[in-house]
C-alpha positions as CSV (number, residue, x, y, z in Angstrom):
1,M,17.4,14.7,1.3
2,T,13.7,15.4,0.8
3,M,11.8,13.5,-1.9
4,F,9.9,16.7,-2.9
5,D,11.0,19.8,-4.7
6,T,10.4,22.7,-2.4
7,T,10.0,25.1,-5.3
8,I,9.1,24.7,-9.0
9,Q,9.9,27.8,-11.0
10,M,8.3,29.2,-14.1
11,P,8.2,32.7,-15.6
12,G,5.4,34.6,-13.8
13,G,5.5,32.6,-10.5
14,A,6.4,29.5,-8.6
15,W,4.9,26.5,-6.8
16,Q,5.9,25.8,-3.2
17,Y,5.8,22.4,-1.6
18,C,3.1,22.4,1.1
19,P,2.7,19.8,3.9
20,V,-1.0,19.0,4.3
21,H,-3.0,18.4,7.5
22,W,-6.6,17.6,6.7
23,E,-9.1,18.7,9.2
24,P,-12.9,18.0,9.4
25,L,-15.2,20.7,8.3
26,P,-16.2,22.7,11.4
27,E,-19.9,23.2,12.3
28,A,-19.5,27.0,12.1
29,Y,-17.8,26.9,8.7
30,A,-17.1,30.1,6.8
31,Y,-14.9,31.2,3.9
32,S,-12.7,34.3,4.5
33,S,-11.7,36.6,1.6
34,G,-8.1,36.1,0.5
35,E,-7.9,32.5,1.6
36,A,-7.9,29.3,-0.5
37,H,-9.8,26.3,0.8
38,V,-9.0,22.8,-0.5
39,Y,-11.4,20.0,0.1
40,L,-10.9,16.2,-0.2
41,A,-13.7,13.7,-0.5
42,V,-13.1,9.9,-0.7
43,M,-15.4,7.8,-2.8
44,D,-15.7,4.9,-0.4
45,E,-17.3,7.3,2.2
46,H,-20.1,8.4,-0.2
47,Q,-22.0,5.3,-1.1
48,H,-25.2,7.0,0.0
49,L,-24.8,9.4,-3.0
50,F,-24.6,6.5,-5.4
51,S,-27.6,4.6,-4.1
52,A,-30.3,6.9,-5.5
53,R,-31.0,8.8,-8.7
54,S,-29.9,12.5,-8.9
55,D,-30.9,15.1,-11.5
56,L,-27.9,17.2,-10.7
57,Q,-25.8,15.2,-13.2
58,R,-26.0,16.7,-16.6
59,G,-25.4,15.2,-20.0
60,N,-28.1,12.5,-20.2
61,K,-31.3,13.0,-22.1
62,D,-33.5,13.1,-19.1
63,N,-30.9,15.0,-17.0
64,T,-30.8,12.0,-14.6
65,F,-28.8,8.9,-14.2
66,P,-29.1,5.7,-12.2
67,A,-26.4,4.9,-9.7
68,E,-26.7,1.2,-10.3
69,G,-24.1,0.3,-12.9
70,M,-22.5,3.7,-12.8
71,S,-18.9,3.6,-13.9
72,S,-16.0,4.7,-11.7
73,L,-15.8,7.9,-13.7
74,G,-19.5,8.5,-13.3
75,R,-19.2,8.1,-9.6
76,Q,-16.3,10.6,-9.5
77,R,-18.3,13.1,-11.4
78,C,-21.4,12.5,-9.2
79,L,-19.3,13.2,-6.1
80,A,-17.6,16.2,-7.7
81,L,-21.0,17.7,-8.5
82,A,-22.4,17.0,-5.0
83,M,-19.3,18.6,-3.4
84,R,-19.7,21.8,-5.3
85,H,-23.4,22.1,-4.4
86,F,-22.8,21.2,-0.8
87,L,-19.9,23.5,-0.2
88,F,-21.3,26.5,-2.0
89,S,-24.6,26.1,-0.2
90,L,-22.6,26.6,3.0
91,I,-20.4,29.4,1.7
92,L,-23.3,31.4,0.2
93,G,-26.0,30.4,2.7
94,M,-28.3,29.2,-0.2
95,P,-30.1,25.9,-0.7
96,A,-28.1,23.4,-2.7
97,D,-30.8,22.8,-5.2
98,T,-31.0,26.6,-6.1
99,L,-27.4,27.0,-7.1
100,H,-26.6,27.5,-10.8
101,F,-23.3,26.4,-12.3
102,D,-22.3,27.3,-15.9
103,R,-19.2,27.0,-18.1
104,N,-17.3,29.7,-19.9
105,G,-16.3,29.5,-23.6
106,A,-13.3,27.3,-22.8
107,G,-15.5,24.9,-20.8
108,K,-14.3,26.0,-17.3
109,P,-17.1,25.7,-14.7
110,H,-18.1,28.6,-12.5
111,I,-20.9,29.4,-10.1
112,Q,-23.3,32.2,-11.2
113,L,-25.7,34.0,-8.8
114,P,-29.1,35.2,-9.8
115,D,-27.7,38.8,-10.3
116,G,-25.2,37.4,-12.8
117,S,-22.2,37.8,-10.5
118,T,-19.5,35.2,-9.9
119,P,-18.1,36.0,-6.4
120,F,-16.0,32.9,-6.0
121,H,-13.8,30.7,-8.2
122,F,-13.5,27.0,-7.9
123,N,-11.9,24.1,-9.7
124,Q,-11.9,20.3,-9.3
125,S,-9.9,17.2,-10.1
126,H,-10.7,13.5,-9.5
127,V,-8.6,10.4,-9.8
128,D,-9.3,6.9,-8.5
129,K,-11.1,7.2,-5.2
130,Y,-10.3,10.8,-4.6
131,V,-12.1,14.1,-5.5
132,L,-10.4,17.5,-4.8
133,L,-12.0,20.9,-5.0
134,V,-10.4,24.3,-4.4
135,V,-12.3,27.5,-3.7
136,S,-10.9,31.0,-3.8
137,D,-12.0,34.6,-4.5
138,A,-9.3,34.6,-7.2
139,P,-9.0,32.5,-10.3
140,C,-7.7,29.1,-9.4
141,G,-6.9,25.7,-10.9
142,I,-6.2,22.3,-9.3
143,D,-4.9,19.0,-10.7
144,M,-4.3,15.6,-9.2
145,E,-2.5,12.6,-10.8
146,I,-1.3,9.2,-9.9
147,L,2.5,8.9,-10.1
148,R,3.5,8.6,-13.8
149,D,6.5,7.1,-15.4
150,P,8.1,9.8,-17.7
151,R,9.4,7.1,-20.1
152,R,5.8,6.7,-21.3
153,Y,5.5,10.4,-22.1
154,S,8.5,11.3,-24.2
155,N,6.5,13.7,-26.3
156,V,5.6,15.7,-23.1
157,L,9.3,15.8,-22.1
158,R,10.2,17.2,-25.6
159,H,7.4,19.6,-26.2
160,G,5.3,20.0,-23.0
161,F,7.8,21.1,-20.3
162,P,10.2,24.0,-20.2
163,P,13.7,22.8,-21.2
164,D,15.2,23.1,-17.7
165,W,12.4,20.8,-16.3
166,S,13.1,18.2,-19.0
167,A,16.8,18.4,-18.4
168,R,16.4,17.9,-14.7
169,L,14.3,14.8,-15.2
170,M,16.8,13.3,-17.6
171,N,19.4,13.7,-15.0
172,L,17.4,11.4,-12.7
173,T,17.4,8.3,-14.9
174,G,19.3,6.5,-12.2
175,A,16.6,7.3,-9.6
176,P,13.3,6.1,-11.1
177,E,11.2,6.8,-8.0
178,R,12.4,10.3,-7.7
179,Q,12.0,10.8,-11.4
180,Q,8.4,9.7,-11.4
181,R,7.5,11.9,-8.5
182,L,9.2,15.0,-10.0
183,F,7.6,14.3,-13.4
184,T,4.2,14.1,-11.8
185,E,4.8,17.3,-9.7
186,Y,5.7,19.1,-13.0
187,W,2.6,17.7,-14.7
188,T,0.2,18.8,-12.0
189,A,1.8,22.2,-11.8
190,L,1.4,22.9,-15.5
191,E,-2.1,21.5,-15.7
192,S,-3.3,23.4,-12.7
193,L,-1.9,26.6,-14.3
194,Y,-3.7,25.7,-17.5
195,K,-7.0,25.1,-15.6
196,K,-6.5,28.4,-13.7
197,E,-6.1,30.3,-16.9
198,G,-9.1,28.6,-18.6
199,S,-7.3,28.2,-22.0
200,P,-9.5,26.6,-24.8
201,S,-7.3,23.5,-24.9
202,L,-4.2,22.1,-23.2
203,R,-2.5,21.8,-26.6
204,S,-3.0,25.5,-27.5
205,F,-1.9,26.4,-24.0
206,L,1.4,24.5,-24.4
207,R,2.0,25.7,-27.9
208,A,1.6,29.3,-26.8
209,R,3.9,29.0,-23.8
210,M,6.5,26.7,-25.2
211,P,6.9,26.9,-29.0
212,Q,9.7,24.7,-30.3
213,G,10.1,23.4,-26.8
214,G,11.2,26.7,-25.3
215,M,9.5,29.3,-23.0
216,A,7.5,31.8,-25.0
217,E,8.9,35.0,-23.3
218,S,7.7,37.5,-25.9
219,R,4.5,35.9,-27.1
220,V,2.8,35.3,-23.8
221,P,2.2,38.0,-21.2
222,R,3.7,37.0,-17.8
223,E,0.5,36.7,-15.9
224,E,1.5,36.4,-12.2
225,F,0.5,33.3,-10.4
226,W,1.2,31.5,-7.1
227,G,0.8,27.8,-6.3
228,C,1.6,24.9,-4.1
229,H,2.0,21.2,-4.7
230,F,1.3,18.5,-2.2
231,N,0.7,14.8,-1.6
232,V,-2.7,13.3,-1.3
233,D,-1.2,9.9,-0.3
234,G,1.9,8.0,-1.3
235,K,0.8,7.5,-4.9
236,H,-1.2,10.6,-5.7
237,V,0.3,14.1,-6.2
238,A,-1.7,17.3,-6.6
239,C,-1.1,21.0,-7.2
240,I,-3.2,24.2,-6.9
241,T,-2.5,27.4,-8.8
242,L,-4.0,30.8,-7.9
243,S,-3.7,34.2,-9.6
244,R,-2.3,35.6,-6.4
245,A,-0.8,34.2,-3.2
246,A,-3.4,33.1,-0.7
247,Q,-3.4,34.8,2.7
248,A,-4.0,31.4,4.2
249,L,-4.5,27.8,3.0
250,R,-7.0,25.6,4.7
251,W,-7.3,21.8,4.1
252,F,-10.6,20.0,4.8
253,K,-11.5,16.4,4.5
254,I,-15.3,16.3,4.0
255,R,-18.2,13.9,3.8
256,V,-21.0,15.2,1.6
257,P,-24.5,14.5,2.9
258,A,-27.4,13.8,0.7
259,F,-29.0,17.0,-0.5
260,P,-32.5,17.7,-1.9
261,V,-33.1,16.8,-5.5
262,Q,-35.2,19.2,-7.5
């Protein structure tokens, strides 16, 4: 019996389990319309990004930050920012330091070209030593989590999941390893859907979809979606959600080079 759910169902769509085979980014790389590309970067392979200052990190007063003494979260964010600049410079054929990223009213990042257009969608997630990024020409979301023990999230079981998901998890109390994996698969599926839709907050998203612990059939339009869940390694589970099925999924393990700093 497989350790993984092949399909996770929810009104409006489903997530399929996808085996992953990471390949290096080819020299003649290009994105094709209708596809979804998923990229993985490992922190340990990017010390060169943390050994110098970069003004691409936002949030500090002078728009720069020193790598020395940077927290683990700071390094994750640095690598995530470098990934998006590097990859979109390849996809768009533009210098990395000329790209402009903005956020919508809900805080979801997007790339904006000089003419105001947003031809591609992307989303990112980072946990521990991994950073993931998905690119599509349709709205998308991605989430990655380390395996979680559902006993620590009783409120999520009662109010955050559809009743059939919670019931299935409760039936696995005698199989803790399977229960942890299924709980984390559900968690990443729901959060990647939330990130795809760009709701103002996760709490409002859950309240709208599952008032009183049930699926909100009448209050929420059934926006169609498609997704897949996969394993990054034995302890990390991830999921992507798209507004439509991808014509092809491609998986790349990348190493981000240093890029020019403005």
